[in-house]
N, C-alpha and C positions, 0 to 999 in steps of 0.2 A: 503494500501499499503506499503510495508515494507521500512524502512530507507535506505537509500543509502550512500555508503562511498563517499568520496570527489573526484570529476571526475578531471583528467587532462584536460588541454585546448581542446585539439582534441576530447575526450570522451564528454566534455560539449557539443561542437559543434554538435556531433551526436545525443546526447539526445535532444537537442534542435530542430534538423531537424525532429526527429521522434514525439516529444510530443508539440513543440511549447512553448509558455509561456502566462500568463494571463497579462492584464495590466488593473488596476483598473481605473475607469473613473476619478477620481481625478488626478491620475498619467498622464493619457492620456492629460488631459486638460494643463498640464503644461510641456509637452514633446516637445522639439524642435529637431526634428528628420527629416530625409529625408522622404517624403510623401511615402505611401504604393502604390506602382504602380502595377497595374494589366495589364501589357503589354506582348506582344508576346505571348510565350506559357502560360504565368500566373505564371511561378516559382518565379517571384520578388514580389509576392503579401503579403509578410512579411515585418517585420521591420528590417532594417539594423543595425546590432551592429558589435563592434569589441571587441574580446576577447584576453586580453594580453597573451603572452606565451613566454617562454625563447628563443626559436628559431626565432619565428616572430609573429606579429600580425596576428590573424585569423578571417576573415571577415565571418559573418552568416547572411543570409536573414532568420530571424526566423518567422515561421508560428504563425499568430495572429488573422487571420479572420475567419479561418476554425473552424468548432464545435469542433474538437478534442483538440484544443488549449485552449479552455474554461475549460476542464477537466484536464488540466496539473497540475502537481505537482510544476512547476516552475511559479514564477511571478516576473516581472519587478518592483524594488523597488528603490526609491530615497535614497540616502546616504549623507553624509556631502560632498558637492561639486562634486558629480558625481551620478553613477547609479550601481546597483548591480542585478544579478539574484539569486533570493532567491530559494532554495529547501526546500519545506514546509515539505518533508519527514525527512530531516536531520536537518533543520535549517541552512545549509550551505550558505552563501554568496559569490556568485563569482562576483569580480569587472569587469565591461565592460565599454567600451565606446561607446557613441552613436554619429555618424557622425551627423552633422547639414546638413539641407538641402542647397544645393549649390544656391547661388543667382540667377545662369543663368537659372535655372529651370523656373522661372516665366518670364524671359525676352523673347522679340519677336525677331524672324529673320528678316531680311530684308523685307521679303515677308508677315510679319505679323503673321506667326505662332508662338505660345507658345513652347520654346524650349524643355520642357518636353514631348511634343507630338511628337517629332522627334526622340529623344533618351534619355534613362536615365542610371544613374551609377548603375551597380550591383557589389558592390566592388569597385575597382578603375579601372574597365574598362566600357567603353561606349557601350551599346548595343543598336542596330538600326534594327528594321523589315523593310525591304526597302520597300516593296510595298503592292499589293493586299494580302488579307488574303488568307493563304494556300487553294488551290482549293479543297482540299479534304473536305472541308466544305460544297461545292455545288456540289459534285457528285450527278447524278441521276441514278436509281429513289429514292436512299436515300444517305444522307451525308456518307462518310466513313472516316471520320477524326480519329486521335488516340483519343483513350477514356480518356486520362487522361490530354489532351490539351483543353485549353480555347482561342486559338488564335482568332477562329472565332468571339468570343464575345467582344475582345479587340481591335483588329484592326480595325479602323476606329470609334472607341468609345472613348477609353482611348488614343488613339495616331491616328494621321492622317493616311490615307490610303497609299497615294502617297508621298514618300519622294523626294522633289527636291534635285538636286545635291548641289545647293547653299545653302540651308537650312542645309544639312548634314555637309558640310564644316564649316558653322559657328557654329553649336553645338559642332562639334568635336574641334575646335579652342578654345571655351569657356571651353569645359572640360579639355583640355590640360592646359590652361592659368590658370584656377582658381581651378581646382580640382587635377591636377597633373595625369590625365589619360593618360596612355601611349599606350592603346590597344583600338582600335575601332574594333568592332565584328558586320558584317552583317549577318542577318538571313533572309531567303526568303520563307521557307516553298515550298510546291509543286507548280509549277507554269506552268506545261502543261495543254492544253485543251484536255479532252477526244474526243472531236469532232474534227476530222481532218479537216474540213472545216474551223475551227476557228484558225486564227492565234495566237500564243502564244510566248512570249519572256519569257524563263524560267530564273530560279533563277540565274545562273552564267551570264547570259548576261545582265540580270538587274543590277547586282553588278558591272560589270566592270566598267563603267564610275564613279561610285561613289569611287571605289578603287583608279582609277587613280586621281581623284580630292584630296582624302585625302592623297595620297601619295605625290601629288605635292606642295599641299598648307598646309597641317598641319604636315606630318610626323607620327612617332610612328609606332608601329606594327598594322597590319591589317589582321583580319580574316574573312572567309566566311563560312556560314554554309548552306548547300542547299542538297535536295534531289540528290542522284547520277545521272549523265547523262548516256548515253548508252555509251558502250565501244568506239564505234565508233565516239563519239564526247569528247573522253578524251583530244584532243588537246586543248578544251577550258579550261582545268585546267592550260596548258601551258600558254594560253595567260593571264590567271589571275595572274599567278606567273610574268609574265613579266610586268604587270600593276601594281605590288607592293604587292600582297597577300603574306602574310608571314605564313600563318595557314590557314589550312581547318579542319573542324569538321563534322563528319557525324553520325547522329543520328538513329541509328538501333533499340535501345532501348532493344530487348530482343532476346535472341539466341534460345529459345525452340520455334520450328516451329508452334506449336499450339497457344502459347501464343502470338507470333508475329502476326499471322493472326488474331486472335480474337481481340487484343487490338490496332494494328495498321493496320486495314483492308486495307486502301488506299495504303498504302507502300507494303502490300502484293500483291495487285492486280496490281499495275502498275510498280513496280521494282525488288520486291522480295527481300530476305535477303542477298543473295550472292552478289548483285550489291554494297552494302555498303563496303563490304570488298575487292572487286575487286578496288573500286575507293580509299580506304584507302592505299591499297598497291601500287598503282601507283603514288600517290601524296607524299606517304613518300619515294618513291625512288627518286622522283624529289626534294623534299624539306629537306629530311635527317631526321633522327630518331629524335622523340620527337617534330616534327613540324606539326604533324596531330593527332588529337585525334578522337576516337571512342566512343560515348556516349551512354550509357545504363542507365537503370532505375533499381536499385535493390528494393526488397519487393513485387514484384507482381509475380515472378516465383521462381521455387526453387532454393535455394542458391547454389546448384552444378552447375545448368544452368548459373547462374551469374559468378562462378568461369570460367566456360568454356568460356564464352563471353569475360571476361577479358583476357583469355590466347590467344583467337583468335585475339584480337586486337593488342597485343603486337606482335604478330607473324608477322603482317603486318609492323612492325615498328612504329606503332602509340601508343599513350599511352592512357590508358581508363580513360574517364572522367565518374564517376558513381554518378549518381542523386539518393538521397533518395526519393522514391516515396511519394509525397505530394498530398492528395485527395483534389483537388481545388475545390473552390464553383464555380459551373456552368459547371463543367466537368461530363462527364458520370459515373465517378468513385467517386464523390464526397462523396458518403456514406461507401466508403470502408475505412477500419481501415489504419492508417500508419504502417508501419513495427516495430518489436522489436528491441530496440537500440543494445542490445546484439549481435543480429544477424548481425546488421549493422557494428558493430566495427569489427566483424572478416572479412566481405567483404572488409571493407577498408584497412585493415592490408594485406589482400590478394592482393589488387589493388597495394600497394606500393612493396610487396614482387615480384610480377610480373614484375613490372618495372625494380626493382635491378637485377633480373635474366636475363632479356633481354638486359640489359645495356641501358635502355632508359632514358636520363637524364631528370629528374624533378626537378621543383623548381629553375631554373637558372635565369630566368628572373622575374623582379619586377611586376609581374601581380597577381592581388588579385581578386578571384572570390568568391561571396558571396553565389552562389546557390549550390555548391557542396563542398564536402570533396575533397581539392586538394590532388593530389598523395603524395606531399612532407610532407603533414601535417599528413598523416597516419603513417608516421615513428615511430612517438611517440607512436603508439599502440604496437609496438614490444618490446621485452626486450631489455634494453642498452647493448651495446657491449663494451668490456673493451677497444677495439681497433677499429678505424674505418677500413673498408674493401675497397679494391680497388674501387668498385663503389662510396664509400663515398668520398673517396680522388679525384676521377674524377671529381664528381659533386661540391665538394668544389672548385677545381681548376677552373672549366668552371665558377661559380659564380664570382670568383675575377677576372676573365678575361673579364667577361660581361660587365663591366662598361664603357669602351671606346665605345664597340659594340652599347650598349644601347643609349649612347650620340649621336652616329652617326646616329642611326635609328631615333631619335627623330627629326632630321633636316629634313624639307621638301626637296624634290627634285623630278627631274623628274623620271618616271618609267624607266626600263631597256630598 
């Protein structure tokens, strides 16, 4: 394997997403870090680290359990008073910080549930899978779950199936008080029953009481991720906004119709690709530019399709959240190789440029997500400019003005 030049912080982030790193047994024995949590779709199955960067710290959930990580040229090594990621091709050490596990992870809620089985931190945001496992896992005659996902093997095993509202509130309060979390993100998966004779409360309806309770008793920013509802039910998005939702995310994953149908068979069968963009467009109009995200996976379809997917997301007024494909242990794609880091750097640069061209503000709020390259981080993949452009000036001004708004949002209050 050829030696590599020193990487910038965001380049290192992408390298680690694609290659993971090794941890020697002696190193692991002395490591004080957040536990590796295989919850929700499974992307949090790595080790949480923070990479220093001149613009802002970069949070990365680094793959360590998957087989490809054992072959990585990177290894986590101890240094005098800290930690570094060593690239054994060049001998370069990159200083990193390892956040300790929050004390509240091991505490019990008032109902007796361990808090980490209700929600976990991924970066500085609290992620909660609200209810029963995504029903695509139980389709008949055969499961048609997304091929890269492991939620059906995690929910009810590594976390409890049904999250009580009181438990969620207590965990969100602990995450705010002790870990500085400012964003609570609810995920539901697909919750409709295929059998019309069975009653089903779908994702948006499941989320509403939790959103209302967190808004009233905890405060902060609140996001909801769920499979789109039919157009005739779009008023349910209005109800969730009134309840206190600040952000919606829609995981369509792939734009290529063949790839979408093959890797997301349940979504292709029940809602179709266009439904995601209709919902994105509607909620973006309601909440404003940059308050909705369209989530896709890079590395499993042609890069040109990924570019088109990014463009289609920004056309709706949403911002693109691009996950680098991770072949999770236990998923149908666990034997698939992760993508080439060089290609992913091109994708992430395109992601930022698309937001800039569309005037979609990114990086305004102090929310750090460790599972993806955030659009604002990818700015450093582009050649430096002699002078900031209008977009840079606008986003910089918004960041300065965001302080009082963030302070206001952090206060608990009744919904609208």
